[in-house]
N, C-alpha and C positions, 0 to 999 in steps of 0.2 A: 739554953742560953743562946743569944744571938751571936756572940763573939767569944773567942777563946782568950779571955782576959783573966788569967789566974796563974798561980805559981810564982816563981822568983822574978819573972819579968813583968808582972802585973803593975807594980808601982810605976815603972817607966811608961807603960802603955797608958795608964790613967793620967799620968803627968803630961804625956804628949797630947792627949785629948783636951785637957784643961788649957794647955798652952795654945792650941789651935783655936779653941772656942773663944778664949779671951782675946787672942790676937786678932781674930776676925772682927769681933765687936769693936775693938779699939781702932783698927784701921778703917772700918766702916764709918765710925764717928768722925775721924779725921777727914775722910773723903766727902761726907755729907754736910758737915757743919760749916765749911768755908769753901768759897769758890777756888781759892788757891790750892787747898787740900785736894779738891776734886780734880783740878787740872793736873796737878803733880802725879796723883795716883792713877788716874784713868786716861791721861793723854801723854804726859811726859815719860812716865815709867814704861808704858807699852812701846813707845817709840825707841827708847833706850834698849829695851829687851829685843825689839825687832832687829836692831843693829847687831846685838850680841848673837842672836840666832843666825843671822846671815854670815857673820864672821866665822862662827863654828861650822856652819854648813860648807862654806867656801873652803875653809882650811881643811876640813875632813875630805872634801873632794880632791884637794891637792895632796892628800896623804900625810898631813901633819899629825904626828902621834898624839899630841895633847888634845886635838879636836876629836880624833877617832876614839879616844878614851874618855871624852867629856860625858858626864852623866846625862845631860840633856840629849846629846846625840845618840848615846847608846840605848837609853831607856824611854825617851819621850819624843822620838823622831817621826812618829806616824802623823798623817794628816789630821786624824781625829783630835789629837791633843791641841794642835795649833788652831783648828777650826773652833773648838770649844772655847779656847782662850779669847780669840778675837771676836767671836759671836757674843760672848758675855760682855766684853769691853764695849762693843758697838752699842749694846743695850744700855750700858751705863752712860755713855756719851749722849745717846738719844734722850735719856731721862733728864740729863743735865740741860739739854737744849729746851725741854719743856719747862723745867724748873726755873731756868734763868731767862727764858724767852729769847734764845739765840736762833737766828735764821728761821728755818722752817718750824722751829719749836713754837713760834708765834701762831702758826696756822691751826685752825680748828681740826682739820682732817688728821693732823699729826698727833692729836691727843689719843688716837687709837693705836699709836706705836707700841705702847706696853702690851696690849693684847696681841698684836701681830708677832712681836719678837718672842713673847712667852709661848704663844701657840705654836710657832715654828719649832722652838726648842722641845716642846712636849711631843710634837709629831716625830721629830728625829729620835727621841727616846722610845716612842711607841714602835717605830720601825725596828729599832735595835732589839726590843723585847720580842717582837714577832720573828725576827731573824734567829734569835737564840732558840725559840721554841721549835722552829723548823730544823735548825742545825742539830738540836738535841734529838729530834725524831729520826733524822737521817743517820745520826751516829748510832742510835739504838738499833736501827734496822741492820746496820753494817757490822757493829761491834758488840751489841748486846748491852751497851752502857750509854748513858746520855752525855758523857763527857765530850766536850769539843774545845779546841783551842782557838781563841779569838785572834783578830789581827793585832791586838795589843799584847799578845803572848800570854793571855790569862786563860786558865782552864775553867770553863763554865759548865753548868749542869742544866741544860735546857729542858723544859717540860711544860705542863699545862699552866703552871704558875706564871709563866711568861705571857701566855695568851690572856690569862685573867688580868694581869697587871696592865697589859697593853690596852685592853678594853677599858679599864679604869682610867687610863691616861686620856683616852678619847672623850670619856665622860667629863673628865676634869677640865678639858678645854671649854666645854659648854657651861662650866660652873663659874666662868669669868663673866661678870655682868657689868652694865653701865660702862661700856667701852670708851665713851667720850667724856665720862665723868672723872677726868684726871686734872688735878689743879696744882698750882704752886701753894706752898704754905705761906703764912703771913710773914715769917722771918726769912723766907727763901732758902731754908735749909733742906727742904724736902719736896719731892713730887708726891702728892697725896692722891690715893685712889680710895675714896671712902666706901664704895660699894664692894670692895674686896675685903670682906669680913672674915671672921674666924672660920666660917663654913668652908670657904675656899682654901684658906691657909691650912687647916687641918687635913682636908682632902688631898691637897697638893703634897704636904709634907709626908703623909703616909705613902702616897703613890710614888713620890720621888725617892723616898728611902728604899722602898722595895725595888725600884729600878736600879739603884746603885748596888743593893744587896745581891741582885740577880746578875747584873752585867759588869759591875766593877767591884766584885766581892772582896778583893784584897785591899781595896782602898775605902770600903764603906764605913769603917770605924770613924774615919775623918771626913771624907767627901759626902758621906751619907748622914751620919748622926750629928757630928759637930757642925758641919757646914749648913745643915738645915735648921738646927736649933738656934744658932747665933742670930739670924735675922728675925726669927720668930720671938726670941727672947726680947730683942730690942723693940719690936713692934708691940709686944704685950705690955711692957712696962714704961716706955717713954716716947716711942715714935709711932703713935696711933695713925693708921692709914698709910704708913710709909713702908709696909712690909715688902712690896715688890721692888722698891728701890734698894732696901736692905739686902734682899735676896740677890739682885743683880750685882751689887757692889761686892758682897762677900764671895760670890761665885768667881768673879773676875780676879779678885785678890788671891783666892785660893789657887786658881788655875795658873797664875803667874808664879806663885811660890812653888807649886808642884812641878812646874815645867823646868825650873832652875835647880830645885833640890829634890829630885825624885827618890833619892836614897832614904829620906825621912820616913816614908811610908812603905817602901819596898824592901829595904834590907838594913834596918837599924834596930836598936833595942826598942824603938817606938812602934815598930811594925805589928799589925794585928791581923789575924786570920779569922774569918767567920766560922760558925759551927759547921758549915757545909763540908769543910775539909777535915774529916775525922782521921785520926792516926797519922797526922802530918809530922809529928815529932818535932825535930828542930828545923825542919824545912821551912824556908822563907818564900815569900811571893816571888822573889828573884830566882830562887832555885827552881821553882816550877816552870818559869819561862824557858829554861834550858831543855826541858823535856818536850820532844816533838811528836811522839806517837801515843795514841791511846793505850797501846799495850805497855809501853814503858811507864806511862803515868800510873796505870793500875798496878804495875809491878812494884811501885814504890811502897805499896801498902796503904795508900790513901783510899778511903772509902767515902761515899757521898751520904750526907745526912740532910736531905732537902725539906725536912719537916717545917722548919721555920720559914723557908721560902714559900711553902704552901700556905701556912697560917697567915703570913702578912699579905699574901696575894688576895686571900679571901677578905681580909680586913680592908684592904685597899679598895676592892670592888664595893663592899658594903658601905663604907664611909662616903665614897663618891656617889653612890646611888642615893643615899640619904640626903647628901648636899644638893644634888640636882632636883630631888623631890621637893625639898624646901623651896628652892628657887621657882619651880613650876607652880607650886601652891601659892606663893606670894605674888607671882606675876599674874596668875589667873584671878586672884582676889582683887588685885589693883587694876586689872584690865590693861596691863602694860607689856610692851615688848621688853624683856629683861636685858637685852643687849643694847638697845637704843636708850633705855631709861634706867635710872637708879631705883632698885626695888627694895633696898634695905633701909630706906628712910624711916626714921623713928626708932630704929634699934640702937642699943647702947654703942656698939662699935662704930656705926655710921655717924652718929651724932658727935661722938668724941673726935672722930677724924675731921668732920666738917668744921668743928670749932677751931681747928688749926689752919684752915684754908684762907687764902687771900680772897675776900668776898668780891672784890672787883674782878678777879680772874674767874670766879664762879659765875658771876653775872654775864661776863663776856662769853664763857663757854656755853651757857644755857641759851644764849641768844644766837648761837651758831657761828660765833666769830673767833 
């Protein structure tokens, strides 16, 4: 099994997953369907949260007890969490600029923004995978085990699976095609990227799930499984061509929620551990953060079961290799540069997405304007 979802707590763990999955879909719909909804969720709310974060930080620095015990300050105070939140939100705002033609969103060169921001985020994750592989090797040489504690306070088990998934991530960047083929939908509810078909989405989802499973294992039930399936579900059934917008929106929404309510996934009845942590008993993700040495961690009786980590890593590489192979084959057959041109023209996914686009915007984009 991927996760330890069984026993008396399974009902709450499954309920938590359903609530997150449905909540992400609902808030994404609010954010994408109306300009007011998007502005409120991706502009006004982040500004309000920024004020909240600053008040907590300043109060904590002044020694205020309420701030020193604030869950955000105690559990989510590292630069990584804030960087991820604001990077995701910047992506959302950029997509809105393209969709609504705000400012530089009108410029042809800015149509490549989705590729740039997604590529940067993938590269950050790849570096994290490679770091874990190296740290795991160093830990093994020093302690005889691959356990190491990340800057987030999470005990990770670094190995060859991290190298494999990192390589899959690099391939995944090359699976994004038609960089400038990004358009507004007819009804202005979506930014549509028709050439981003199921080949990329499947390859990305498997790669990114493995990334969370390896590097954010105590959160992967939610930030891996639920957070990835929510945008894919929407893109499959009603938002054709809008997957990347769905993905950015749901990621930003989840990051904001997790930053304010970390207890939901760290130390509540909704918390879920992956199969990696065998014999953890009643220990929670929060309990593990209080252990500071490999010796003490091993002495808890927890043992590593990295079999699923290895299996998904192999799957991640295989799917991404297949996806890039399909792209190379189509590009060669059409005699096109797959990054400057759309190469999935004529496929079901592409044509369904194109049917939703604003044709005036398509004409303008293809004219280089």
